[in-house]
Structures are given as C-alpha cells and as structure tokens.
C-alpha positions in Angstrom: -17.4 10.3 19.0 -14.7 8.0 17.7 -14.7 4.3 18.7 -11.8 3.4 20.9 -12.3 -0.3 20.5 -9.0 -2.2 19.6 -10.0 -5.3 17.7 -7.7 -8.4 17.7 -5.3 -6.5 20.0 -4.4 -4.0 17.3 -4.2 -0.4 18.5 -6.4 2.1 16.6 -5.2 5.7 16.8 -7.5 8.5 15.7 -7.1 12.0 14.3 -9.2 13.6 17.1 -7.6 17.1 17.1 -6.4 18.3 13.6 -4.8 21.4 15.2 -2.3 19.1 17.0 -0.3 18.6 13.8 2.2 21.5 14.2 3.3 20.2 17.6 3.4 16.7 16.3 5.6 17.8 13.4 8.0 19.6 15.8 8.2 16.4 17.8 9.0 14.4 14.6 11.9 16.7 13.9 13.5 15.8 17.3 12.8 12.1 17.3 14.0 11.5 13.7 17.5 12.7 14.7 18.0 9.3 16.3 15.8 7.2 14.0 15.7 8.6 10.4 12.7 8.1 8.1 12.8 7.0 4.5 9.7 7.6 2.4 9.1 5.2 -0.5 7.1 6.5 -3.4 6.1 3.9 -6.1 5.5 6.2 -9.1 4.2 5.4 -12.6 5.4 7.4 -15.6 1.9 8.5 -16.3 1.9 10.4 -12.9 4.7 12.6 -13.9 3.5 16.2 -14.4 0.1 15.6 -12.7 -1.2 18.2 -10.2 -1.4 15.4 -7.6 2.3 14.6 -7.8 3.3 18.3 -8.0 1.3 18.9 -4.8 3.0 15.9 -3.1 6.5 17.2 -4.0 5.7 20.7 -2.7 4.5 19.3 0.7 7.5 17.0 1.0 10.0 19.7 0.3 8.9 21.3 3.6 9.2 18.0 5.6 12.5 18.7 7.3 12.1 15.6 9.5 12.3 13.4 6.4 15.8 12.1 5.8 15.4 10.3 2.5 13.1 9.6 -0.4 13.2 6.5 -2.6 11.1 7.0 -5.7 10.5 4.0 -7.9 9.8 5.0 -11.5 7.8 2.3 -13.3 6.2 2.1 -16.7 9.0 4.3 -18.1 11.7 4.2 -20.7 14.9 6.1 -20.7 13.2 9.1 -22.3 11.2 9.7 -19.1 14.3 10.0 -16.9 15.0 13.7 -17.5 11.4 14.6 -16.8 11.3 12.5 -13.7 14.6 14.1 -12.3 13.1 17.6 -12.9 9.9 16.7 -11.1 11.8 15.7 -8.0 14.7 18.2 -8.3 13.3 20.6 -5.7 13.4 18.0 -2.9 16.1 18.9 -0.3 16.3 15.4 1.2 18.6 12.7 0.0 16.5 11.6 -3.0 17.0 8.4 -5.0 15.3 7.8 -8.3 15.1 4.1 -9.0 14.2 3.3 -12.6 12.7 -0.2 -12.6 13.9 -0.6 -16.2 17.5 0.2 -15.3 19.9 -2.4 -16.9 21.6 -3.0 -13.5 18.2 -3.7 -11.9 17.3 -6.1 -14.6 20.6 -7.9 -14.3 20.0 -8.3 -10.6 16.6 -9.8 -11.2 18.0 -12.1 -13.8 20.7 -13.3 -11.3 18.0 -13.9 -8.7 16.0 -16.0 -11.2 19.1 -18.1 -11.9 19.6 -18.5 -8.2 16.1 -20.0 -8.0 14.4 -17.0 -6.3 10.8 -16.3 -7.3 10.5 -13.2 -9.5 7.4 -11.6 -10.9 6.4 -9.3 -13.7 6.2 -5.5 -13.6 3.7 -3.8 -11.5 3.3 -1.8 -8.3 4.3 -4.7 -6.1 7.6 -5.2 -7.9 8.2 -1.4 -7.8 7.6 -1.3 -4.1 9.8 -4.4 -3.6 12.7 -2.8 -5.4 12.3 0.5 -3.5 12.2 -1.5 -0.2 15.5 -3.2 -1.1 17.1 0.2 -1.8 15.8 1.6 1.4 17.3 -1.3 3.3 20.6 -1.0 1.4 21.0 2.6 2.3 20.2 2.2 6.0 23.1 2.7 8.4 21.3 1.9 11.7 17.8 1.9 13.2 15.4 3.5 10.7 11.8 3.6 9.6 10.3 3.4 6.1 6.9 4.8 5.1 5.1 4.0 1.9 2.3 5.8 0.0 1.1 6.4 -3.6 1.8 9.3 -5.9 -1.8 10.0 -7.0 -3.1 11.6 -3.8 -5.0 14.8 -4.8 -5.5 16.3 -1.3 -2.0 15.5 0.0 -0.4 16.9 3.2 2.9 15.9 4.7 0.8 15.2 7.8 -0.1 11.9 6.2 3.4 10.3 6.4 4.1 12.2 9.6 1.1 10.5 11.3 2.1 7.2 9.9 5.6 7.4 11.3 5.2 9.1 14.6 3.8 6.1 16.6 6.8 4.0 15.6 9.3 6.6 17.0 8.3 6.2 20.7 10.1 3.0 22.0 7.8 2.8 25.0 4.8 2.1 22.8 6.5 -0.8 21.0 4.9 -0.4 17.6 6.8 -1.7 14.6 4.1 -1.5 11.9 1.4 1.1 11.3 -1.4 1.0 8.7 -3.2 4.1 7.6 -6.9 4.5 7.3 -9.3 7.3 6.3 -12.7 8.2 4.9 -13.2 7.9 1.1 -15.7 10.4 -0.2 -16.2 13.6 -2.1 -19.7 14.5 -3.1 -20.3 10.7 -3.1 -18.9 7.6 -1.4 -15.8 6.1 -3.0 -13.7 3.0 -2.1 -16.0 0.6 -4.0 -13.5 -2.2 -3.9 -13.3 -1.9 -0.1 -17.0 -1.4 0.5 -18.5 -3.9 -2.0 -15.9 -6.6 -2.4 -13.3 -6.8 0.4 -15.4 -6.1 3.5 -18.3 -8.4 2.5 -15.8 -11.1 1.4 -14.0 -11.0 4.7 -17.3 -11.5 6.5 -18.4 -14.2 4.1 -15.1 -16.1 4.6 -15.5 -15.9 8.3 -18.9 -17.5 8.1 -17.7 -20.2 5.7 -14.2 -21.0 7.0 -14.8 -20.4 10.7 -12.6 -18.5 13.2 -9.4 -18.4 11.1 -6.6 -16.2 12.6 -5.7 -14.6 9.3 -9.4 -13.5 8.8 -9.7 -12.1 12.2 -6.5 -10.1 11.8 -7.5 -8.6 8.4 -11.0 -7.8 9.6 -9.5 -5.7 12.4 -8.2 -3.1 9.9 -10.4 -0.2 9.0 -9.1 0.0 5.5 -7.0 -3.1 4.6 -6.6 -1.9 1.0 -5.0 1.4 2.0 -1.6 1.9 0.3 -0.2 3.9 3.3 1.9 2.1 5.9 5.1 2.5 7.9 7.4 0.0 9.5 10.9 -0.4 10.8 13.6 -1.5 8.3 14.5 -4.6 10.3 10.9 -5.8 9.6 10.9 -4.6 6.0 13.9 -6.9 5.3 11.9 -9.9 6.4 8.8 -9.5 4.3 7.9 -11.1 1.0 6.0 -8.9 -1.5 3.0 -9.8 -3.7 3.6 -8.3 -7.2 -0.1 -8.0 -8.1 -2.9 -5.7 -6.8 -2.9 -8.0 -3.8 0.1 -6.2 -2.5 -1.5 -4.6 0.5 -3.4 -7.7 1.6 -0.2 -9.7 1.2 1.8 -7.3 3.3 -0.7 -7.4 6.1 -0.6 -11.2 6.1 3.2 -11.1 6.2 3.1 -8.6 9.1 0.8 -11.0 10.9 3.3 -13.8 10.5 6.2 -11.8 11.9 4.7 -9.6 14.7 2.4 -10.0 17.7 -0.7 -7.8 17.6 0.7 -5.5 20.4 3.4 -4.4 17.9 0.9 -3.3 15.3 -1.3 -0.2 15.1 -3.5 1.6 12.6 -3.8 5.3 12.4 -6.2 7.8 10.9 -3.9 9.8 8.7 -6.3 12.4 7.2 -10.0 13.5 7.4 -10.8 12.4 3.8 -8.7 10.9 1.1 -9.0 11.6 -2.7 -6.9 10.0 -5.4 -7.2 8.9 -9.0 -10.1 6.7 -9.4 -9.7 3.5 -11.5 -12.2 2.8 -14.3 -14.6 -0.1 -13.4 -14.0 -1.9 -16.8 -17.0 -4.2 -16.4 -16.4 -5.8 -19.9 -12.7 -6.2 -19.6 -11.3 -8.3 -16.8 -7.7 -7.5 -17.7 -7.8 -3.8 -16.7 -9.1 -1.3 -14.1 -11.1 -2.2 -11.0 -12.2 -5.5 -12.7 -8.6 -6.8 -12.7 -7.9 -5.3 -9.3 -10.9 -7.1 -7.9 -9.8 -10.5 -9.2 -6.3 -10.1 -7.9 -7.4 -8.7 -4.5 -9.9 -11.5 -4.1 -7.3 -14.1 -5.0 -4.9 -12.7 -2.4 -7.6 -12.8 0.2 -8.5 -16.4 -0.6 -4.9 -17.5 -0.6 -4.2 -16.0 2.9 -6.9 -18.3 4.4 -6.7 -21.5 2.4 -3.4 -21.5 0.6 -5.2 -21.8 -2.7 -7.7 -24.6 -1.9 -11.3 -23.7 -1.1 -13.3 -26.5 0.4 -16.2 -24.0 0.7 -15.9 -22.9 -2.9 -19.5 -23.7 -3.7 -21.0 -21.5 -1.0 -18.6 -18.6 -0.7 -20.0 -16.7 -3.7 -23.6 -17.1 -2.6 -22.8 -15.9 0.9 -20.8 -12.9 -0.6 -23.8 -12.0 -2.7 -25.9 -11.6 0.4 -23.4 -9.5 2.3 -22.5 -7.4 -0.8 -26.2 -6.6 -1.2 -26.2 -5.5 2.5 -23.2 -3.3 1.7 -25.3 -1.5 -1.0 -28.0 -0.8 1.5 -25.5 0.5 4.0 -24.0 2.8 1.3 -27.4 4.2 0.4 -28.1 5.0 4.1 -24.7 6.5 4.7 -25.0 8.7 1.6 -28.5 9.9 2.6 -27.4 10.7 6.1 -24.5 12.9 4.9 -26.2 14.5 1.9 -24.0 12.7 -0.6 -25.0 11.6 -4.1 -25.9 7.9 -4.4 -26.0 6.3 -7.9 -27.7 2.9 -7.4 -27.2 1.8 -11.0 -23.5 2.4 -10.9 -23.1 0.8 -7.5 -25.1 -2.3 -8.7 -22.9 -2.5 -11.8 -19.7 -2.4 -9.6 -21.1 -5.1 -7.4 -21.9 -7.3 -10.4 -18.4 -6.8 -11.8 -16.8 -7.7 -8.5 -19.0 -10.8 -8.3 -17.6 -11.9 -11.7 -14.1 -11.2 -10.5 -14.6 -13.2 -7.4 -16.0 -16.1 -9.4 -13.0 -16.1 -11.7 -10.6 -16.0 -8.7 -12.4 -19.1 -7.2 -12.5 -21.0 -10.5 -9.0 -20.3 -11.6 -6.8 -19.4 -8.7 -3.7 -17.5 -9.9 -0.3 -19.0 -9.1 1.6 -17.1 -6.3 3.2 -13.9 -7.6 5.6 -13.4 -4.7 8.9 -11.6 -4.5 11.4 -12.8 -1.9 12.3 -11.0 1.3 15.5 -9.0 1.0 17.0 -11.2 3.7 16.3 -14.2 1.5 17.8 -12.3 -1.5 21.0 -11.6 0.4 21.2 -15.2 1.5 20.8 -16.5 -2.0 22.9 -13.9 -3.7 25.2 -12.0 -1.3 26.0 -8.5 -2.2 22.6 -7.8 -4.0 21.8 -4.9 -1.7 25.2 -3.3 -2.3 24.7 -3.7 -6.1 21.3 -2.0 -5.8 22.8 0.9 -3.7 25.6 1.5 -6.2 23.1 1.5 -9.1 21.0 4.4 -7.7 23.2 7.4 -6.7 21.6 10.5 -5.1 19.6 12.6 -7.5 21.6 15.5 -8.8 19.7 18.6 -9.7 19.2 18.5 -13.5 19.1 21.3 -16.0 15.6 22.9 -16.4 13.3 20.5 -18.2 12.3 21.8 -21.6 
C-alpha cells in the first residue's frame, strides 16, 4: 500500500493504477488545447543514435497532446547537426534544435557577460538554461514546460504526461511537479541518491537544526530526478546551476518562489533505467565522483551559503548514516531477490565520502546562470534573438 503522507505540505501523487494511462492521455489532449506543453530535452552528442534516444523519439511522435519540443544539442560541433536533424525528423510537433555551440548563442552569452550577468561553462545546466530561454521566447500565452533526459532506456510518453497533467487542472493550484520512481533492475541503482544525498540530508538536519531548505528537500522522494514540469511564468523566474547540482539548485529556487501547496511530486513510472555513470573512484574530475562533489556542494550551499560552522562534524555524522544506508540496501535487495554487491557498494560509499570531504574543504564558487527575467532586464531583446536563432526543424534529407 502506498503511503499517502504529504511531508512539508508537498502533495505526493502515486501511480496506483497503471491501466489509467489511456484515459489520462485522452484528458491531456483536451486540456492542452488551452494550455500547450513544451518538452525540453537536453541532449548530448554522444546520445545521438543510441537505442534509448531512438525509443524516446518513437514514443514522442505519438504524443499528440505535446505542442512543441525544444532539444538542446550539447557537446557537438557543426558536423553533428545533420545527424541530429535526422534523429528528430520524424517528430510531428513544432521541433526546435538548439545547438549550444551556435555562433548566435555564443554571441548572446558574450553580451550577457559584458552586461555583468553571471555565466558558466558548458554542461547540462547551461544546456537546460538555454532551452528554458527558448521555451519562454516561443510561448504566446499560458503554457507548461516539462524537462527530462535523453538516456532513458525504458521510456514511455506516460512519463512526461504524468508530469504535466497535475499542472493542467486550475482547481488543484499546482505550478511545479517533480518526478520520482524506483531505480532497480536485477540490483538496486541510484547510488548517489541512496548513499550520498539521503544520508547527507539527514546528517545536515542533525547538525544544522530545523532549516527550512533541508526540510523542503527531504520531502522529495527523489530530489536528484531529472524529470520535472512547471509553468513558464515560473520558469522565467528561476536561476540555474550549471553543474551536476542542477536538480538540487532548481528545487531550492522553487522553494524560494512558491508555497508548498503549489508544489507536488508524482510517481511517473514503475521503474526507471538509464545510462549508468562510471564511479571513477580514482579520478574526481569525471563520472559519479565528480557528480558527487558537485551535488554535495550544491546541497551544502543551499543551507549555509558556503559557510559551514559544523564542518568538523558533518563528515563523521554522514559516515554513520551512509553506513546505515548500506544496511538498508542489503535488506531491500534480499527482500526483493535482487543482487547485492557489498564490495561495490562500499567502494561507492568511500568515493562519495572523499567527494563530500573535498566539497567541504574547498567549496566551489557559485556556478549560476541568471533567470530569463533578469536576462531580459539586463539585455532587452535577448529572448527574441534566441527565438530568431532557432527556427523550426525542417525535415532533412536521409542521413547517410
């Protein structure tokens, strides 16, 4: 039986009846006539041609309730553009392919830097920020934007549909929705969530006391989930973190702008499978090792603004709670007949401990990208320039 507890006033919506999806999709088709949906897909060049992305495109081609897709192509040079256009050519919606290396985009960022706006280096956060700007620039009235990754292996259009539907009923008053799900195959996944984030949130609560930001973040089932939906008026107000702290940063921004009654979280699928990052225990510049440091840094910054009066004790407290997380994972795995690899789990915990220590000892400077309202204030016409730079995707010739 699912728990119907709503912590911190945030409504939790469950996927109790999977067979309800056809009726829900039919309802989406009617509701989106008055409030269209834009789906934002931050995509890296290495994801082009993967079975995961091919499956996502096939599913989205049948999402008649989806008005527009904004696809941010990152990590690419001009040689990737023809392939990217071919990948997304079958989509019947208004589809915009935003190349993050486009000269017009780079000129806009340079102008923002000259205007004194904070800019940041390439990464998923910058990609999502640019796509958010384009989604805002294209909007002509009330609208919703949803966001998810391009490496989901077991994708169904039910995922963005369940993200967006709660925002389409005015009587409910929701303006932001965060996805959650189970992470497992033949073993438990989600190591960063299980072994770093959840124990760190608990440890920070014990060390820092009843801080509102911590209570808010702890209310979410999966704060690292990359799936969310929100109205475009809110999207224009939010700053973005350019590092792997993107999701934590967005949640904290939402907390600053909305009361809890306007926020919900929704179970979007039974189980979620995507590309798994390498742990990279010996290299803190890549993989989960880097992600752990940046996520830990984002969490610490939301509470203390970069100063940690409890620095000496937080790591020790986290060690205790992360050890408990290992015990919980072993029990969960045994109860469900899943493989449990204690040596690998222990290595992940050790790596995350090193990442947390590094985040505590050398806090990274803020890597924030300004809200699009702030961009327009500092440099009027920026959204129009972005809109003009990314025309609708024309169907290309077959890719050789």
